C-alpha positions in Angstrom: -2.9 -6.2 50.1 -6.4 -7.1 51.2 -6.6 -9.2 54.4 -9.3 -10.8 56.6 -12.2 -10.3 54.3 -15.3 -12.5 54.8 -15.3 -15.4 52.4 -18.1 -14.1 50.2 -16.4 -10.7 49.9 -13.1 -12.3 48.9 -14.9 -14.4 46.3 -16.6 -11.3 44.9 -13.3 -9.4 44.6 -11.7 -12.4 42.9 -14.4 -12.7 40.3 -14.4 -8.9 39.8 -10.7 -8.9 39.1 -11.0 -11.9 36.8 -13.8 -10.2 34.9 -11.8 -7.1 34.5 -9.0 -9.1 32.9 -11.0 -11.3 30.5 -14.2 -11.1 28.5 -15.9 -11.8 25.2 -15.0 -9.6 22.2 -17.1 -9.3 19.1 -15.8 -7.6 15.9 -18.0 -6.7 12.8 -16.6 -5.6 9.5 -18.7 -2.6 8.7 -17.1 -1.5 5.5 -14.3 -2.8 3.2 -12.6 -1.4 0.1 -14.7 -1.8 -3.0 -12.1 -4.1 -4.7 -12.3 -6.7 -1.8 -13.4 -10.0 -3.2 -16.4 -11.8 -1.6 -14.2 -14.9 -1.5 -11.4 -13.2 0.4 -11.0 -14.2 4.0 -10.2 -11.3 6.4 -8.0 -12.2 9.4 -7.1 -10.5 12.6 -3.3 -10.5 13.3 -2.8 -9.6 16.9 -0.5 -9.7 19.9 -2.8 -12.5 21.2 -1.7 -14.9 18.4 1.9 -13.8 17.9 0.9 -11.5 15.0 0.0 -14.5 12.8 -1.6 -13.1 9.6 -3.3 -16.4 8.7 -4.6 -17.8 12.0 -7.9 -19.6 11.3 -9.0 -19.0 14.9 -8.9 -15.3 14.1 -10.7 -15.4 10.7 -13.9 -13.4 10.1 -16.9 -15.5 9.0 -20.2 -14.3 7.5 -23.3 -14.6 9.8 -26.8 -15.3 8.6 -27.1 -11.8 7.2 -23.8 -12.0 5.4 -21.9 -9.6 7.8 -18.4 -10.7 8.5 -17.9 -11.3 12.2 -15.3 -12.5 14.6 -16.1 -13.6 18.1 -13.3 -14.1 20.7 -14.8 -15.8 23.7 -12.0 -14.8 26.2 -9.6 -11.9 25.8 -7.5 -9.7 28.0 -8.8 -6.2 28.6 -6.5 -4.5 26.1 -4.6 -5.8 23.1 -3.4 -4.5 19.7 -4.3 -5.8 16.3 -4.5 -5.2 12.6 -6.6 -6.7 9.8 -5.3 -8.4 6.7 -6.3 -10.9 4.0 -4.0 -13.8 5.0 -0.5 -12.2 4.7 1.3 -9.0 5.6 1.4 -8.1 1.9 -2.3 -7.7 2.2 -2.4 -5.7 5.4 -4.9 -2.9 5.9 -3.7 0.7 5.1 -5.5 4.0 5.0 -7.6 5.0 2.0 -4.7 7.1 0.6 -2.2 4.3 1.1 -0.5 5.3 4.3 0.5 2.8 6.9 -1.8 3.0 10.0 -1.0 2.4 13.7 -2.0 -0.8 15.3 -5.6 -0.9 16.4 -6.1 -1.0 20.2 -8.9 -3.0 21.8 -10.0 -1.6 25.1 -13.5 -2.8 25.9 -15.9 -5.7 25.7 -18.4 -4.0 23.5 -19.1 -4.9 19.9 -16.5 -3.3 17.7 -17.4 -2.1 14.2 -14.4 -1.9 11.9 -13.9 -0.1 8.6 -11.0 -0.8 6.3 -9.8 2.1 4.1 -7.5 0.1 1.8 -5.3 -3.0 1.3 -1.6 -2.7 0.7 -1.6 -5.0 -2.3 -4.4 -3.0 -4.0 -2.6 0.3 -3.8 -2.1 2.2 -7.1 1.4 1.8 -8.4 3.8 4.2 -6.8 1.4 5.3 -4.1 3.5 3.7 -1.3 6.5 6.0 -0.8 9.7 4.6 0.6 11.0 6.2 3.8 14.3 4.3 3.8 17.5 6.4 3.9 19.9 6.5 0.8 22.3 4.2 2.6 19.8 1.4 2.7 19.9 -1.0 -0.2 18.7 -4.4 -1.3 21.1 -7.2 -2.2 21.0 -7.4 -6.1 19.2 -10.7 -6.0 17.3 -12.6 -3.3 19.5 -14.9 -1.2 19.1 -18.6 -1.6 18.3 -20.6 1.6 19.6 -24.1 0.8 18.7 -25.2 4.4 15.1 -24.5 3.6 15.0 -24.7 -0.2 13.6 -21.2 -0.7 14.8 -17.7 -1.4 14.8 -14.6 0.9 15.0 -10.9 0.3 17.9 -9.2 2.2 18.3 -5.5 2.8 21.4 -3.7 4.1 22.1 -0.5 6.0 25.6 0.8 5.4 26.9 3.5 7.8 27.6 7.0 6.6 31.4 6.4 6.8 31.3 3.1 5.0 33.3 4.3 2.0 36.1 5.5 4.2 36.1 3.2 7.2 35.9 -0.4 8.4 36.0 -3.1 9.4 32.5 -2.6 10.8 30.4 -4.5 13.4 27.4 -6.3 11.9 23.9 -6.5 13.4 21.6 -9.2 12.0 17.9 -8.5 12.4 14.7 -10.4 11.6 11.4 -9.1 10.1 13.4 -7.0 7.7 10.3 -5.4 6.1 9.7 -3.5 9.3 13.1 -2.1 9.9 13.7 0.8 7.5 10.7 1.6 5.4 7.0 2.4 5.9 6.4 1.3 2.3 7.3 -2.3 3.2 6.3 -2.5 6.9 3.2 -4.2 8.1 3.0 -2.5 11.4 5.1 0.6 11.2 8.9 0.8 10.8 11.6 0.7 13.5 13.5 3.6 11.9 16.7 1.6 12.2 18.5 3.7 9.6 17.7 7.0 11.3 18.7 5.5 14.7 22.1 4.2 13.4 22.7 7.5 11.6 22.1 9.3 14.9 24.4 7.0 16.8 27.1 7.7 14.2 26.6 11.5 14.3 26.4 11.9 18.1 28.3 8.9 19.5 30.7 7.9 16.7 29.3 4.4 16.4 29.2 2.7 13.0 27.7 -0.7 12.1 26.3 -2.6 9.2 22.7 -3.8 9.6 21.6 -6.9 7.7 17.8 -7.1 7.5 16.4 -10.5 6.8 12.8 -10.3 5.4 10.4 -12.8 6.7 8.2 -15.1 4.7 4.6 -14.6 5.7 3.6 -18.2 5.3 6.7 -19.6 7.0 7.4 -17.0 9.7 6.2 -19.0 12.6 7.9 -22.1 11.3 11.2 -20.3 10.8 11.2 -18.4 14.0 11.0 -21.3 16.4 13.2 -24.5 16.5 10.4 -26.1 18.5 7.0 -27.2 17.3 3.7 -25.7 18.7 1.3 -28.5 18.0 -1.8 -26.5 18.9 -0.9 -23.9 16.2 0.6 -26.5 13.8 3.6 -24.4 13.4 7.3 -24.0 14.3 10.2 -26.5 14.0 12.3 -24.9 11.2 14.1 -22.4 13.5 17.3 -24.4 13.5 17.4 -24.4 9.7 16.7 -20.7 9.6 19.5 -19.9 12.0 21.8 -22.2 10.1 21.0 -20.2 7.0 22.2 -17.1 8.8 25.4 -18.7 10.1 26.3 -20.9 7.2 25.1 -19.0 4.2 24.3 -15.3 4.9 27.0 -14.3 7.2 29.8 -15.8 5.1 28.4 -13.9 2.1 28.2 -10.6 4.0 31.7 -11.1 5.4 33.1 -11.8 1.9 31.5 -8.9 0.1 31.4 -6.1 2.7 33.8 -4.5 5.1 32.9 -6.4 8.2 34.5 -7.3 11.4 33.5 -11.0 11.5 34.5 -11.7 15.1 31.7 -12.8 17.5 32.4 -9.8 19.8 31.4 -7.5 16.8 28.4 -9.5 15.7 25.0 -9.0 17.2 21.5 -10.4 16.5 18.3 -8.6 17.3 14.7 -9.4 17.0 11.2 -8.9 18.6 8.2 -11.1 19.3 8.7 -14.4 17.4 11.9 -12.7 16.1 12.9 -12.3 19.8 12.4 -16.0 20.4 14.6 -17.0 17.4 17.2 -14.4 18.5 17.5 -16.0 21.9 17.9 -19.4 20.4 20.4 -18.3 17.8 22.7 -16.6 20.4 22.6 -19.6 22.7 23.1 -22.1 19.9 25.9 -20.2 18.2 27.8 -18.3 20.9 30.9 -18.3 18.9 29.1 -16.4 16.1 26.8 -14.1 18.0 28.6 -12.4 20.8 25.7 -10.0 21.4 21.9 -10.4 21.4 19.0 -8.0 22.0 15.8 -10.0 22.7 12.8 -7.7 22.5 9.3 -9.0 23.8 10.1 -12.6 22.9 7.2 -15.0 22.2 8.4 -17.5 24.9 4.8 -18.7 25.1 5.2 -20.4 21.8 7.0 -23.4 23.4 7.9 -24.2 27.0 10.9 -26.0 25.6 12.7 -22.7 25.4 13.1 -22.7 29.2 14.4 -26.2 29.3 16.9 -25.1 26.6 18.1 -22.1 28.6 18.4 -24.2 31.7 20.9 -26.5 30.1 23.1 -23.7 28.8 26.3 -22.3 30.4 27.8 -19.0 29.5 30.7 -19.0 27.1 33.1 -16.1 26.9 31.9 -12.5 27.2 28.6 -12.9 25.4 26.1 -10.1 26.3 22.3 -10.2 26.3 19.8 -7.3 26.5 16.2 -8.4 27.2 13.2 -6.1 27.0 9.5 -6.4 27.9 6.6 -4.1 28.4 4.0 -4.3 31.1 1.3 -3.5 28.5 2.0 -6.5 26.4 0.4 -9.9 26.9 -0.4 -10.9 30.5 2.5 -13.3 30.7 5.2 -11.3 28.8 6.9 -9.9 31.9 6.7 -13.1 33.8 8.2 -15.2 30.9 11.0 -12.7 30.3 11.8 -12.5 34.0 11.9 -16.3 34.1 14.2 -16.5 31.1 16.5 -13.9 32.6 16.7 -15.8 35.9 17.7 -18.9 34.0 20.4 -17.0 32.1 21.7 -15.6 35.4 21.9 -19.2 36.7 23.8 -20.1 33.5 26.5 -17.6 34.3 25.1 -14.3 33.0 25.1 -13.2 36.6 25.9 -9.4 36.4 25.2 -6.4 34.3 28.3 -7.0 32.2 26.6 -10.0 30.7 22.8 -9.5 31.0 20.6 -6.4 31.1 16.8 -6.8 31.5 14.5 -3.8 31.2 10.8 -3.8 32.0 8.9 -0.8 30.7 5.6 0.1 32.4 4.0 1.6 29.3 5.6 -0.8 26.8 3.3 -2.3 24.2 3.9 -5.0 21.6 4.6 -2.6 18.8 7.3 -1.5 16.4 7.1 1.9 18.0 8.1 0.5 21.4 11.0 -1.5 20.0 12.2 1.4 17.9 12.2 3.6 21.0 14.4 1.2 22.9 16.7 0.1 20.1 19.4 2.8 20.6 19.8 2.0 24.3 20.1 -1.8 23.5 22.8 -1.2 20.9 24.7 1.1 23.3 24.6 -1.6 26.0 25.7 -4.4 23.6 28.6 -2.5 22.2 29.5 -0.7 25.4 29.5 3.0 24.4 
């Protein structure tokens, strides 16, 4: 700690630290795939905006010379991002169709960007599935009567599914990213390989229900509270009701599940972490276990008021994860939420585990790396 500095020296240090944390960032689109239409808007989806693929504040606009440019007046020193054309179906890929890692911004210089390809413009069959053989789609999309739309559902069945059961069930959001590079927008979690490994080496078997998101409705569905500045959120209660009232009864009826709350978990990250926290607190008799990874608690301060009113019911267990290399307030927000949960009765390691990872970033790779440990905590093996 620095003490007893002259006033001007203290002010200089304060300004220096602030300058190291924030500054202007300028991005130029240097080259785009030949098939990109001049009328297409390119967006930046980033950890700064909750990975919103259609945020007008992060849209590139042509300058006087026609160069597409994005200026961010005040940003943290490092953050991750990808480019897309308004949805995760149109996210950037390499020229040969491979998924690419998140881009990392680390300076305040002008950044020139080249896009090799767009996922929706890939030649048919170029994107190769990396999902295991025991991953499958439901034959038809699931109707969401609570929201008057349909949703793709994908399942992981454990290696011993044909001979065993009943099995615990893990419900997860952002289903495109869980099993398959061919469908992911930021790299897959390798959930199928992780669960296969837990079966082989620890004898643990579970069904995973992967709920695909809807690009245009993701922010609306993943928060029960409205964010007026973004003009999004507010449908989270209906989305969770879909899981509880429609999806779970269907899964329990048609698959060898253990439907009890102590066998049912819900897991999500980022905005999916926010809706996971809400779902577990709103329906403790349904979800006895929850893993909340890097939750977007910034989306609405009402989440803290909601937790504060809660009181622990039964033996419900929470696992909370945050990385110090995420947004500047991630660790602070997650710690605050954990403190409120402790006050609500989750006051020892049997009910709540919080893990802060020094090198953790807001990426699928980080969450994938931590998933096995979270599942072992939740199911106590």
